Short mmCIF file of the C-alpha atoms (twelve columns), coordinates in Angstrom:
data_MODEL
# 
_entry.id   MODEL 
# 
loop_
_atom_site.group_PDB 
_atom_site.id 
_atom_site.type_symbol 
_atom_site.label_atom_id 
_atom_site.label_alt_id 
_atom_site.label_comp_id 
_atom_site.label_asym_id 
_atom_site.label_seq_id 
_atom_site.Cartn_x 
_atom_site.Cartn_y 
_atom_site.Cartn_z 
_atom_site.pdbx_PDB_model_num 
ATOM 1   C CA . MET A 1   -277.745 -22.540 -78.221  1 
ATOM 2   C CA . THR A 2   -274.909 -20.087 -78.857  1 
ATOM 3   C CA . ILE A 3   -273.482 -20.077 -82.368  1 
ATOM 4   C CA . ALA A 4   -269.718 -19.683 -82.115  1 
ATOM 5   C CA . GLY A 5   -267.763 -17.435 -84.441  1 
ATOM 6   C CA . ILE A 6   -264.200 -17.878 -85.600  1 
ATOM 7   C CA . ASP A 7   -261.424 -15.331 -86.009  1 
ATOM 8   C CA . ASN A 8   -261.234 -13.467 -89.306  1 
ATOM 9   C CA . LEU A 9   -258.299 -15.294 -90.856  1 
ATOM 10  C CA . ASP A 10  -256.957 -12.302 -92.821  1 
ATOM 11  C CA . LEU A 11  -256.408 -10.475 -89.524  1 
ATOM 12  C CA . VAL A 12  -254.993 -13.307 -87.439  1 
ATOM 13  C CA . THR A 13  -251.365 -12.883 -86.369  1 
ATOM 14  C CA . GLY A 14  -249.203 -15.777 -87.448  1 
ATOM 15  C CA . PHE A 15  -245.624 -16.519 -88.431  1 
ATOM 16  C CA . ASP A 16  -243.061 -13.809 -87.631  1 
ATOM 17  C CA . ASN A 17  -245.745 -11.855 -85.735  1 
ATOM 18  C CA . LYS A 18  -247.350 -10.586 -88.932  1 
ATOM 19  C CA . ALA A 19  -251.027 -10.402 -89.779  1 
ATOM 20  C CA . HIS A 20  -251.994 -13.093 -92.281  1 
ATOM 21  C CA . TRP A 21  -252.564 -10.578 -95.106  1 
ATOM 22  C CA . ASN A 22  -248.994 -9.269  -94.614  1 
ATOM 23  C CA . MET A 23  -247.186 -12.609 -94.709  1 
ATOM 24  C CA . PRO A 24  -244.922 -12.921 -97.776  1 
ATOM 25  C CA . ASP A 25  -247.106 -15.543 -99.480  1 
ATOM 26  C CA . TYR A 26  -250.211 -13.339 -99.187  1 
ATOM 27  C CA . ARG A 27  -248.754 -9.827  -99.164  1 
ATOM 28  C CA . ARG A 28  -249.302 -8.990  -102.822 1 
ATOM 29  C CA . ARG A 29  -253.012 -9.764  -102.548 1 
ATOM 30  C CA . GLY A 30  -253.059 -8.098  -99.133  1 
ATOM 31  C CA . PHE A 31  -251.722 -4.786  -100.453 1 
ATOM 32  C CA . HIS A 32  -254.177 -4.915  -103.373 1 
ATOM 33  C CA . ASN A 33  -257.080 -5.307  -100.971 1 
ATOM 34  C CA . LEU A 34  -256.160 -3.630  -97.673  1 
ATOM 35  C CA . TRP A 35  -258.989 -1.135  -98.150  1 
ATOM 36  C CA . THR A 36  -261.452 -4.033  -97.798  1 
ATOM 37  C CA . THR A 37  -259.366 -6.206  -95.451  1 
ATOM 38  C CA . ALA A 38  -258.930 -3.727  -92.588  1 
ATOM 39  C CA . ARG A 39  -261.644 -3.797  -89.935  1 
ATOM 40  C CA . TYR A 40  -262.589 -0.134  -90.252  1 
ATOM 41  C CA . SER A 41  -262.383 2.310   -93.146  1 
ATOM 42  C CA . LEU A 42  -263.613 5.617   -94.548  1 
ATOM 43  C CA . SER A 43  -264.013 6.619   -98.186  1 
ATOM 44  C CA . PHE A 44  -264.173 10.019  -99.899  1 
ATOM 45  C CA . ARG A 45  -264.786 10.980  -103.511 1 
ATOM 46  C CA . ALA A 46  -264.407 14.322  -105.287 1 
ATOM 47  C CA . PRO A 47  -267.388 15.932  -107.065 1 
ATOM 48  C CA . ARG A 48  -265.135 17.263  -109.845 1 
ATOM 49  C CA . VAL A 49  -262.188 15.407  -111.321 1 
ATOM 50  C CA . LEU A 50  -258.776 16.482  -112.577 1 
ATOM 51  C CA . PRO A 51  -258.856 15.117  -116.158 1 
ATOM 52  C CA . LEU A 52  -255.757 13.203  -117.173 1 
ATOM 53  C CA . ARG A 53  -255.426 12.690  -120.915 1 
ATOM 54  C CA . LYS A 54  -252.823 10.397  -122.381 1 
ATOM 55  C CA . GLU A 55  -249.887 11.989  -124.160 1 
ATOM 56  C CA . ILE A 56  -247.408 9.146   -123.990 1 
ATOM 57  C CA . ASP A 57  -243.682 9.842   -124.103 1 
ATOM 58  C CA . TRP A 58  -242.207 6.464   -124.961 1 
ATOM 59  C CA . THR A 59  -238.662 7.638   -124.195 1 
ATOM 60  C CA . ILE A 60  -239.525 7.446   -120.487 1 
ATOM 61  C CA . ARG A 61  -239.588 3.660   -120.781 1 
ATOM 62  C CA . GLU A 62  -236.088 3.757   -122.277 1 
ATOM 63  C CA . HIS A 63  -234.559 5.326   -119.156 1 
ATOM 64  C CA . PRO A 64  -232.293 2.576   -117.725 1 
ATOM 65  C CA . GLY A 65  -233.587 3.079   -114.193 1 
ATOM 66  C CA . VAL A 66  -237.199 2.951   -115.340 1 
ATOM 67  C CA . GLU A 67  -236.581 -0.193  -117.355 1 
ATOM 68  C CA . ARG A 68  -235.122 -1.824  -114.255 1 
ATOM 69  C CA . ILE A 69  -238.009 -1.008  -111.912 1 
ATOM 70  C CA . LEU A 70  -240.635 -2.028  -114.472 1 
ATOM 71  C CA . GLU A 71  -239.035 -5.423  -115.038 1 
ATOM 72  C CA . THR A 72  -238.583 -6.374  -111.393 1 
ATOM 73  C CA . PRO A 73  -241.008 -9.096  -110.221 1 
ATOM 74  C CA . GLN A 74  -242.165 -6.818  -107.397 1 
ATOM 75  C CA . PHE A 75  -243.597 -4.272  -109.864 1 
ATOM 76  C CA . LEU A 76  -247.285 -3.322  -109.844 1 
ATOM 77  C CA . ALA A 77  -247.840 0.171   -111.269 1 
ATOM 78  C CA . PHE A 78  -245.954 3.183   -112.622 1 
ATOM 79  C CA . CYS A 79  -247.533 6.502   -113.569 1 
ATOM 80  C CA . VAL A 80  -245.999 9.793   -114.718 1 
ATOM 81  C CA . ALA A 81  -248.351 12.797  -114.822 1 
ATOM 82  C CA . ARG A 82  -247.576 16.376  -115.811 1 
ATOM 83  C CA . GLY A 83  -250.253 19.031  -115.478 1 
ATOM 84  C CA . ASP A 84  -253.358 17.363  -116.900 1 
ATOM 85  C CA . ARG A 85  -251.527 14.741  -118.974 1 
ATOM 86  C CA . VAL A 86  -250.343 11.190  -118.405 1 
ATOM 87  C CA . LEU A 87  -246.903 10.959  -119.973 1 
ATOM 88  C CA . TYR A 88  -246.431 7.280   -119.234 1 
ATOM 89  C CA . GLU A 89  -248.095 4.480   -117.299 1 
ATOM 90  C CA . ALA A 90  -247.599 0.748   -116.969 1 
ATOM 91  C CA . TYR A 91  -249.215 -1.997  -114.907 1 
ATOM 92  C CA . ALA A 92  -248.469 -5.578  -113.911 1 
ATOM 93  C CA . PRO A 93  -250.758 -8.295  -115.334 1 
ATOM 94  C CA . ASP A 94  -252.470 -8.745  -111.935 1 
ATOM 95  C CA . PHE A 95  -253.099 -5.015  -111.519 1 
ATOM 96  C CA . GLY A 96  -254.557 -2.124  -113.527 1 
ATOM 97  C CA . PRO A 97  -255.418 1.603   -113.662 1 
ATOM 98  C CA . ASP A 98  -258.710 1.148   -111.799 1 
ATOM 99  C CA . ARG A 99  -257.273 -0.893  -108.895 1 
ATOM 100 C CA . PRO A 100 -256.637 0.771   -105.522 1 
ATOM 101 C CA . HIS A 101 -253.448 -0.195  -103.712 1 
ATOM 102 C CA . SER A 102 -252.203 0.455   -100.199 1 
ATOM 103 C CA . ASN A 103 -250.136 3.652   -100.227 1 
ATOM 104 C CA . GLN A 104 -248.780 2.951   -96.742  1 
ATOM 105 C CA . SER A 105 -246.664 5.902   -95.497  1 
ATOM 106 C CA . ILE A 106 -247.100 7.967   -98.659  1 
ATOM 107 C CA . THR A 107 -250.296 8.895   -96.799  1 
ATOM 108 C CA . LYS A 108 -248.207 11.090  -94.489  1 
ATOM 109 C CA . MET A 109 -247.822 13.766  -97.167  1 
ATOM 110 C CA . VAL A 110 -251.363 15.058  -96.635  1 
ATOM 111 C CA . VAL A 111 -250.364 16.123  -93.115  1 
ATOM 112 C CA . ASN A 112 -247.865 18.539  -94.682  1 
ATOM 113 C CA . LEU A 113 -250.803 20.259  -96.385  1 
ATOM 114 C CA . MET A 114 -252.768 20.482  -93.147  1 
ATOM 115 C CA . LEU A 115 -249.806 21.689  -91.105  1 
ATOM 116 C CA . GLY A 116 -248.773 24.258  -93.715  1 
ATOM 117 C CA . GLU A 117 -252.213 25.805  -93.735  1 
ATOM 118 C CA . MET A 118 -252.271 26.083  -89.943  1 
ATOM 119 C CA . VAL A 119 -248.769 27.584  -89.789  1 
ATOM 120 C CA . ALA A 120 -249.670 30.118  -92.493  1 
ATOM 121 C CA . ARG A 121 -252.693 31.177  -90.447  1 
ATOM 122 C CA . GLY A 122 -250.503 31.681  -87.392  1 
ATOM 123 C CA . ALA A 123 -252.509 29.050  -85.523  1 
ATOM 124 C CA . ILE A 124 -249.562 26.677  -84.960  1 
ATOM 125 C CA . ASP A 125 -246.023 27.669  -83.980  1 
ATOM 126 C CA . LEU A 126 -243.464 25.150  -85.235  1 
ATOM 127 C CA . ASP A 127 -241.196 25.948  -82.281  1 
ATOM 128 C CA . ALA A 128 -243.889 25.322  -79.661  1 
ATOM 129 C CA . THR A 129 -244.054 21.999  -77.842  1 
ATOM 130 C CA . MET A 130 -246.608 19.395  -78.771  1 
ATOM 131 C CA . GLY A 131 -247.843 19.240  -75.192  1 
ATOM 132 C CA . SER A 132 -248.685 22.940  -75.158  1 
ATOM 133 C CA . TYR A 133 -251.375 22.192  -77.736  1 
ATOM 134 C CA . LEU A 134 -252.241 18.630  -76.781  1 
ATOM 135 C CA . PRO A 135 -251.888 17.954  -73.031  1 
ATOM 136 C CA . GLU A 136 -253.092 14.354  -73.450  1 
ATOM 137 C CA . LEU A 137 -249.742 13.375  -74.972  1 
ATOM 138 C CA . GLY A 138 -247.371 11.310  -72.889  1 
ATOM 139 C CA . SER A 139 -243.671 11.820  -72.252  1 
ATOM 140 C CA . GLY A 140 -242.729 10.566  -75.727  1 
ATOM 141 C CA . TYR A 141 -244.117 13.688  -77.407  1 
ATOM 142 C CA . ALA A 142 -245.227 16.325  -74.905  1 
ATOM 143 C CA . GLY A 143 -241.840 18.071  -74.717  1 
ATOM 144 C CA . ALA A 144 -240.946 17.785  -78.416  1 
ATOM 145 C CA . THR A 145 -241.384 20.753  -80.729  1 
ATOM 146 C CA . VAL A 146 -243.913 20.582  -83.530  1 
ATOM 147 C CA . LEU A 147 -241.116 20.996  -86.101  1 
ATOM 148 C CA . ASN A 148 -239.014 18.168  -84.691  1 
ATOM 149 C CA . VAL A 149 -242.012 15.851  -84.711  1 
ATOM 150 C CA . ALA A 150 -242.834 16.852  -88.303  1 
ATOM 151 C CA . ASP A 151 -239.189 16.318  -89.326  1 
ATOM 152 C CA . MET A 152 -238.880 12.847  -87.727  1 
ATOM 153 C CA . ASN A 153 -236.280 14.340  -85.413  1 
ATOM 154 C CA . VAL A 154 -237.453 13.032  -82.027  1 
ATOM 155 C CA . ALA A 155 -235.943 10.264  -79.899  1 
ATOM 156 C CA . ASN A 156 -238.545 8.357   -77.887  1 
ATOM 157 C CA . ASP A 157 -239.363 4.757   -77.019  1 
ATOM 158 C CA . PHE A 158 -241.436 3.957   -80.119  1 
ATOM 159 C CA . SER A 159 -239.524 1.841   -82.635  1 
ATOM 160 C CA . GLU A 160 -240.180 1.258   -86.328  1 
ATOM 161 C CA . ASP A 161 -237.527 -1.319  -87.113  1 
ATOM 162 C CA . TYR A 162 -239.198 -3.500  -89.746  1 
ATOM 163 C CA . THR A 163 -236.607 -6.243  -89.218  1 
ATOM 164 C CA . ASP A 164 -237.940 -6.695  -85.664  1 
ATOM 165 C CA . PRO A 165 -241.312 -8.490  -85.816  1 
ATOM 166 C CA . HIS A 166 -242.200 -7.145  -82.365  1 
ATOM 167 C CA . THR A 167 -241.396 -3.507  -83.122  1 
ATOM 168 C CA . GLY A 168 -243.867 -0.808  -82.098  1 
ATOM 169 C CA . SER A 169 -245.207 -0.277  -85.598  1 
ATOM 170 C CA . PHE A 170 -246.523 -3.861  -85.717  1 
ATOM 171 C CA . VAL A 171 -247.890 -3.658  -82.163  1 
ATOM 172 C CA . MET A 172 -249.768 -0.521  -83.225  1 
ATOM 173 C CA . GLU A 173 -251.628 -2.470  -85.924  1 
ATOM 174 C CA . THR A 174 -254.245 -3.571  -83.388  1 
ATOM 175 C CA . SER A 175 -255.300 0.075   -82.958  1 
ATOM 176 C CA . MET A 176 -255.406 0.522   -86.741  1 
ATOM 177 C CA . GLY A 177 -257.712 -2.426  -87.400  1 
ATOM 178 C CA . TRP A 178 -255.000 -4.204  -89.389  1 
ATOM 179 C CA . ARG A 179 -254.810 -7.202  -87.038  1 
ATOM 180 C CA . LEU A 180 -256.810 -8.678  -84.175  1 
ATOM 181 C CA . PRO A 181 -255.709 -7.872  -80.621  1 
ATOM 182 C CA . PRO A 182 -254.237 -10.736 -78.591  1 
ATOM 183 C CA . ASP A 183 -256.802 -12.904 -76.818  1 
ATOM 184 C CA . GLY A 184 -258.264 -11.057 -73.860  1 
ATOM 185 C CA . ALA A 185 -256.472 -7.802  -74.667  1 
ATOM 186 C CA . GLU A 186 -258.293 -4.504  -74.974  1 
ATOM 187 C CA . GLU A 187 -258.278 -2.941  -78.435  1 
ATOM 188 C CA . PRO A 188 -256.642 0.514   -78.267  1 
ATOM 189 C CA . THR A 189 -257.520 3.429   -80.521  1 
ATOM 190 C CA . ILE A 190 -254.943 5.253   -82.617  1 
ATOM 191 C CA . ARG A 191 -254.896 8.199   -80.246  1 
ATOM 192 C CA . SER A 192 -254.780 6.180   -77.047  1 
ATOM 193 C CA . PHE A 193 -251.794 4.341   -78.518  1 
ATOM 194 C CA . VAL A 194 -250.050 7.594   -79.501  1 
ATOM 195 C CA . ALA A 195 -250.689 9.076   -76.048  1 
ATOM 196 C CA . SER A 196 -249.078 6.016   -74.458  1 
ATOM 197 C CA . VAL A 197 -245.710 6.529   -76.196  1 
ATOM 198 C CA . THR A 198 -243.040 7.283   -73.599  1 
ATOM 199 C CA . GLY A 199 -239.673 8.979   -73.721  1 
ATOM 200 C CA . ASP A 200 -237.060 10.730  -71.632  1 
ATOM 201 C CA . ASP A 201 -234.460 12.844  -73.413  1 
ATOM 202 C CA . LEU A 202 -236.179 13.485  -76.748  1 
ATOM 203 C CA . GLU A 203 -233.150 14.981  -78.507  1 
ATOM 204 C CA . ASN A 204 -232.054 13.108  -81.618  1 
ATOM 205 C CA . ARG A 205 -228.271 12.680  -81.502  1 
ATOM 206 C CA . THR A 206 -227.948 10.162  -84.335  1 
ATOM 207 C CA . GLY A 207 -227.274 12.649  -87.133  1 
ATOM 208 C CA . ALA A 208 -230.070 11.068  -89.184  1 
ATOM 209 C CA . MET A 209 -233.838 11.032  -89.075  1 
ATOM 210 C CA . LEU A 210 -235.581 8.754   -86.573  1 
ATOM 211 C CA . TYR A 211 -238.581 7.432   -88.463  1 
ATOM 212 C CA . LYS A 212 -241.680 6.951   -86.300  1 
ATOM 213 C CA . SER A 213 -245.175 6.758   -87.765  1 
ATOM 214 C CA . THR A 214 -246.715 7.791   -84.451  1 
ATOM 215 C CA . ASN A 215 -245.265 11.274  -85.106  1 
ATOM 216 C CA . THR A 216 -247.765 11.678  -87.934  1 
ATOM 217 C CA . ASP A 217 -250.790 10.618  -85.925  1 
ATOM 218 C CA . ALA A 218 -249.751 12.935  -83.089  1 
ATOM 219 C CA . LEU A 219 -249.525 15.835  -85.561  1 
ATOM 220 C CA . ALA A 220 -252.889 15.023  -87.136  1 
ATOM 221 C CA . TRP A 221 -254.476 14.957  -83.677  1 
ATOM 222 C CA . LEU A 222 -252.872 18.305  -82.808  1 
ATOM 223 C CA . ILE A 223 -254.054 19.882  -86.070  1 
ATOM 224 C CA . GLU A 224 -257.595 18.675  -85.472  1 
ATOM 225 C CA . ARG A 225 -257.539 20.049  -81.922  1 
ATOM 226 C CA . VAL A 226 -256.173 23.494  -82.804  1 
ATOM 227 C CA . SER A 227 -258.243 23.960  -85.961  1 
ATOM 228 C CA . GLY A 228 -261.510 22.698  -84.525  1 
ATOM 229 C CA . LYS A 229 -261.916 20.879  -87.843  1 
ATOM 230 C CA . SER A 230 -262.159 17.097  -87.939  1 
ATOM 231 C CA . LEU A 231 -259.469 15.053  -89.649  1 
ATOM 232 C CA . ARG A 232 -262.254 13.695  -91.837  1 
ATOM 233 C CA . ALA A 233 -263.153 17.235  -92.993  1 
ATOM 234 C CA . TRP A 234 -259.496 18.019  -93.720  1 
ATOM 235 C CA . LEU A 235 -259.241 14.905  -95.896  1 
ATOM 236 C CA . ILE A 236 -262.423 15.754  -97.788  1 
ATOM 237 C CA . ASP A 237 -261.021 19.198  -98.647  1 
ATOM 238 C CA . ILE A 238 -257.771 17.647  -99.891  1 
ATOM 239 C CA . VAL A 239 -259.552 14.986  -101.952 1 
ATOM 240 C CA . GLU A 240 -261.790 17.608  -103.565 1 
ATOM 241 C CA . ALA A 241 -258.827 19.861  -104.375 1 
ATOM 242 C CA . ALA A 242 -256.876 16.975  -105.902 1 
ATOM 243 C CA . GLY A 243 -259.833 16.066  -108.110 1 
ATOM 244 C CA . ILE A 244 -259.571 12.363  -107.379 1 
ATOM 245 C CA . GLU A 245 -261.564 10.279  -109.853 1 
ATOM 246 C CA . GLY A 246 -262.091 7.150   -107.780 1 
ATOM 247 C CA . CYS A 247 -262.278 6.939   -104.004 1 
ATOM 248 C CA . TYR A 248 -259.770 7.970   -101.375 1 
ATOM 249 C CA . HIS A 249 -260.070 4.923   -99.157  1 
ATOM 250 C CA . THR A 250 -258.426 5.157   -95.756  1 
ATOM 251 C CA . THR A 251 -258.359 2.717   -92.905  1 
ATOM 252 C CA . CYS A 252 -259.304 4.051   -89.482  1 
ATOM 253 C CA . ASP A 253 -259.737 2.924   -85.889  1 
ATOM 254 C CA . ARG A 254 -262.961 1.865   -84.188  1 
ATOM 255 C CA . ASP A 255 -263.630 5.510   -83.250  1 
ATOM 256 C CA . GLY A 256 -263.551 6.490   -86.933  1 
ATOM 257 C CA . VAL A 257 -260.229 8.362   -86.705  1 
ATOM 258 C CA . ALA A 258 -258.383 8.038   -90.018  1 
ATOM 259 C CA . LEU A 259 -254.901 6.537   -89.970  1 
ATOM 260 C CA . ALA A 260 -252.912 9.608   -91.020  1 
ATOM 261 C CA . ASP A 261 -249.616 7.750   -91.020  1 
ATOM 262 C CA . GLY A 262 -250.446 5.109   -93.624  1 
ATOM 263 C CA . GLY A 263 -254.099 4.303   -94.194  1 
ATOM 264 C CA . ALA A 264 -254.709 5.594   -97.735  1 
ATOM 265 C CA . CYS A 265 -255.490 3.229   -100.613 1 
ATOM 266 C CA . LEU A 266 -255.654 4.816   -104.079 1 
ATOM 267 C CA . THR A 267 -255.196 3.977   -107.733 1 
ATOM 268 C CA . ALA A 268 -251.868 5.013   -109.252 1 
ATOM 269 C CA . ARG A 269 -253.554 7.777   -111.258 1 
ATOM 270 C CA . ASP A 270 -255.371 9.134   -108.216 1 
ATOM 271 C CA . LEU A 271 -252.188 9.115   -106.172 1 
ATOM 272 C CA . ALA A 272 -250.596 11.094  -109.022 1 
ATOM 273 C CA . ARG A 273 -253.486 13.579  -108.831 1 
ATOM 274 C CA . LEU A 274 -252.939 13.937  -105.093 1 
ATOM 275 C CA . THR A 275 -249.161 14.277  -105.453 1 
ATOM 276 C CA . LEU A 276 -249.577 16.977  -108.117 1 
ATOM 277 C CA . LEU A 277 -250.933 19.260  -105.378 1 
ATOM 278 C CA . PHE A 278 -247.323 19.560  -104.191 1 
ATOM 279 C CA . ALA A 279 -246.118 20.374  -107.705 1 
ATOM 280 C CA . ARG A 280 -248.610 23.250  -107.818 1 
ATOM 281 C CA . GLY A 281 -248.056 24.658  -104.328 1 
ATOM 282 C CA . GLY A 282 -251.392 23.344  -103.080 1 
ATOM 283 C CA . GLU A 283 -253.498 24.625  -105.978 1 
ATOM 284 C CA . GLY A 284 -256.246 22.197  -106.920 1 
ATOM 285 C CA . VAL A 285 -259.042 21.963  -109.464 1 
ATOM 286 C CA . ASP A 286 -261.446 24.875  -110.006 1 
ATOM 287 C CA . GLY A 287 -259.368 27.189  -107.833 1 
ATOM 288 C CA . ARG A 288 -259.604 24.999  -104.739 1 
ATOM 289 C CA . ARG A 289 -256.544 25.416  -102.559 1 
ATOM 290 C CA . VAL A 290 -255.108 23.344  -99.737  1 
ATOM 291 C CA . GLY A 291 -251.886 23.699  -97.805  1 
ATOM 292 C CA . ASP A 292 -249.670 26.737  -98.275  1 
ATOM 293 C CA . ALA A 293 -247.351 27.385  -101.228 1 
ATOM 294 C CA . ALA A 294 -244.655 29.099  -99.148  1 
ATOM 295 C CA . PHE A 295 -244.673 26.254  -96.624  1 
ATOM 296 C CA . ILE A 296 -244.344 23.665  -99.398  1 
ATOM 297 C CA . GLU A 297 -241.422 25.577  -100.906 1 
ATOM 298 C CA . ASP A 298 -239.760 25.877  -97.493  1 
ATOM 299 C CA . THR A 299 -240.294 22.148  -97.012  1 
ATOM 300 C CA . ARG A 300 -237.951 21.329  -99.891  1 
ATOM 301 C CA . ARG A 301 -235.506 24.208  -99.361  1 
ATOM 302 C CA . ASN A 302 -234.990 23.892  -95.578  1 
ATOM 303 C CA . PRO A 303 -235.274 20.185  -94.786  1 
ATOM 304 C CA . GLY A 304 -234.739 18.299  -91.565  1 
ATOM 305 C CA . PRO A 305 -232.264 15.461  -90.931  1 
ATOM 306 C CA . PRO A 306 -230.986 13.168  -93.691  1 
ATOM 307 C CA . MET A 307 -232.011 9.564   -94.110  1 
ATOM 308 C CA . GLU A 308 -229.504 6.800   -93.529  1 
ATOM 309 C CA . SER A 309 -227.369 5.328   -96.329  1 
ATOM 310 C CA . PRO A 310 -228.055 4.325   -99.081  1 
ATOM 311 C CA . ARG A 311 -230.808 6.967   -99.114  1 
ATOM 312 C CA . ASP A 312 -228.685 9.705   -97.551  1 
ATOM 313 C CA . PHE A 313 -229.219 11.885  -100.644 1 
ATOM 314 C CA . ILE A 314 -232.725 12.436  -99.214  1 
ATOM 315 C CA . SER A 315 -233.726 14.470  -96.166  1 
ATOM 316 C CA . TYR A 316 -236.918 14.251  -94.145  1 
ATOM 317 C CA . SER A 317 -238.903 17.467  -94.037  1 
ATOM 318 C CA . ARG A 318 -242.307 18.209  -92.512  1 
ATOM 319 C CA . GLN A 319 -243.901 14.850  -93.291  1 
ATOM 320 C CA . THR A 320 -242.289 14.550  -96.715  1 
ATOM 321 C CA . MET A 321 -238.997 13.338  -98.118  1 
ATOM 322 C CA . THR A 322 -236.991 15.641  -100.384 1 
ATOM 323 C CA . ASP A 323 -233.710 15.914  -102.250 1 
ATOM 324 C CA . GLY A 324 -234.094 19.695  -102.467 1 
ATOM 325 C CA . THR A 325 -235.815 19.506  -105.863 1 
ATOM 326 C CA . TRP A 326 -238.688 17.049  -105.522 1 
ATOM 327 C CA . LEU A 327 -240.952 16.328  -102.569 1 
ATOM 328 C CA . GLY A 328 -242.337 12.866  -101.970 1 
ATOM 329 C CA . HIS A 329 -242.649 9.944   -99.613  1 
ATOM 330 C CA . GLY A 330 -242.062 6.238   -99.482  1 
ATOM 331 C CA . GLY A 331 -244.335 3.495   -98.244  1 
ATOM 332 C CA . TYR A 332 -243.674 0.213   -96.465  1 
ATOM 333 C CA . GLY A 333 -243.572 -2.716  -98.832  1 
ATOM 334 C CA . GLY A 334 -242.290 -0.961  -101.972 1 
ATOM 335 C CA . GLN A 335 -244.157 2.281   -102.736 1 
ATOM 336 C CA . PHE A 336 -242.974 5.787   -103.618 1 
ATOM 337 C CA . ALA A 337 -244.513 8.990   -104.968 1 
ATOM 338 C CA . LEU A 338 -242.844 12.323  -105.688 1 
ATOM 339 C CA . ALA A 339 -243.641 15.725  -107.171 1 
ATOM 340 C CA . ASN A 340 -241.296 18.166  -108.904 1 
ATOM 341 C CA . PRO A 341 -242.664 21.732  -108.601 1 
ATOM 342 C CA . ASP A 342 -240.205 22.954  -111.253 1 
ATOM 343 C CA . THR A 343 -241.747 20.732  -113.947 1 
ATOM 344 C CA . ASP A 344 -245.324 20.297  -112.612 1 
ATOM 345 C CA . THR A 345 -244.749 16.543  -112.623 1 
ATOM 346 C CA . ALA A 346 -245.734 13.662  -110.351 1 
ATOM 347 C CA . VAL A 347 -244.290 10.149  -110.520 1 
ATOM 348 C CA . VAL A 348 -245.878 7.186   -108.723 1 
ATOM 349 C CA . TYR A 349 -244.563 3.656   -108.264 1 
ATOM 350 C CA . PHE A 350 -246.304 0.687   -106.619 1 
ATOM 351 C CA . SER A 351 -244.682 -2.642  -105.879 1 
ATOM 352 C CA . VAL A 352 -244.810 -5.370  -103.240 1 
ATOM 353 C CA . LEU A 353 -241.640 -6.665  -101.608 1 
ATOM 354 C CA . GLU A 354 -242.233 -10.306 -100.752 1 
ATOM 355 C CA . ASN A 355 -239.175 -10.827 -98.567  1 
ATOM 356 C CA . LYS A 356 -239.527 -11.500 -94.837  1 
ATOM 357 C CA . ASP A 357 -239.497 -7.853  -93.726  1 
ATOM 358 C CA . ALA A 358 -241.221 -6.202  -96.728  1 
ATOM 359 C CA . TYR A 359 -238.314 -3.778  -96.581  1 
ATOM 360 C CA . ASP A 360 -235.126 -3.337  -98.591  1 
ATOM 361 C CA . PRO A 361 -233.319 0.043   -98.594  1 
ATOM 362 C CA . ASP A 362 -231.165 -1.117  -101.512 1 
ATOM 363 C CA . PHE A 363 -234.339 -1.560  -103.591 1 
ATOM 364 C CA . TYR A 364 -235.600 1.947   -102.826 1 
ATOM 365 C CA . ALA A 365 -232.497 4.046   -103.536 1 
ATOM 366 C CA . PRO A 366 -232.101 3.400   -107.313 1 
ATOM 367 C CA . MET A 367 -235.878 3.431   -107.784 1 
ATOM 368 C CA . ILE A 368 -236.185 6.879   -106.181 1 
ATOM 369 C CA . LYS A 369 -233.271 8.253   -108.207 1 
ATOM 370 C CA . ALA A 370 -234.862 7.058   -111.453 1 
ATOM 371 C CA . MET A 371 -238.204 8.600   -110.500 1 
ATOM 372 C CA . GLY A 372 -236.547 11.919  -109.672 1 
ATOM 373 C CA . GLU A 373 -234.741 11.949  -113.014 1 
ATOM 374 C CA . VAL A 374 -237.983 11.273  -114.886 1 
ATOM 375 C CA . ALA A 375 -239.755 14.075  -113.011 1 
ATOM 376 C CA . ALA A 376 -236.961 16.523  -113.879 1 
ATOM 377 C CA . ARG A 377 -237.145 15.890  -117.669 1 
# 
């Protein structure tokens, strides 16, 4: 007698072509627990920790923009860290300082550290084509330059329109272990999916960035190939430099390849520790160093294309977002983290947007401005 199994309900695709954990009614719990919900994951922990002692500045809470984002029902966590101090932190009743949360695309920032190190070594030329390093890539990336891919400045057939439930970013979730493949369909890997992206004329003529998460996974693959160092080993070095106290959880595919474009799940404090690497030019605990200070500085001073309104005060630059002062990144569903190298400050915000698309550009713009103002104090 054969005992029949049933589909894992968290991963079943349902209404609006979203995995069950990402439906509005379940999304808040889903983002809390993605590190245990996804089918495959990796976890890294640092041997030595960046200590963060509390030195609370209560005036931060009085900033009108901060007050607004802390009182919104979407709010989960807010943390301001400077050097080795926590200047302010707050948490929603259903969250806390020891709870990991899905960072989504904030994860992309670590690729800036990897790429900067390889460029500084002379191992990667930003003006070379992706295909010259990685011949497995399809027409969507092979002819694009490394810099244009890093700057989200490539036009290809992959779409990341969150208002379209059948956009490429949701289709890709089967390769990421975030949803089950359709009945009878083969489960792709992250890299087989990236290699399948097609394109013709790759020039971006929109005047704004063209956001595509597959860019990040293509870059991570290229970096691994050229360096001869596994993506896993790169992440371990970054985690150890950041001095993360808990675990750097990241989802991966069935081959064990980490999702560089959005797999990380961290506590707010540990994301602040990671983001502080950008405030210090890649300098970590105990003299550990990742990335390249000159590359990080050039990232904020010579950015790529701007974002669309109402976030057109931000440009995309080498797997980060920047206004020319801070460097940071947003995450699907309501996340943002940024670092100000001038003040050695990181600011982290977690929330969960429970609307249909888990996306609202009008929510992000004032939140990011408030975070930047706090970091500049």
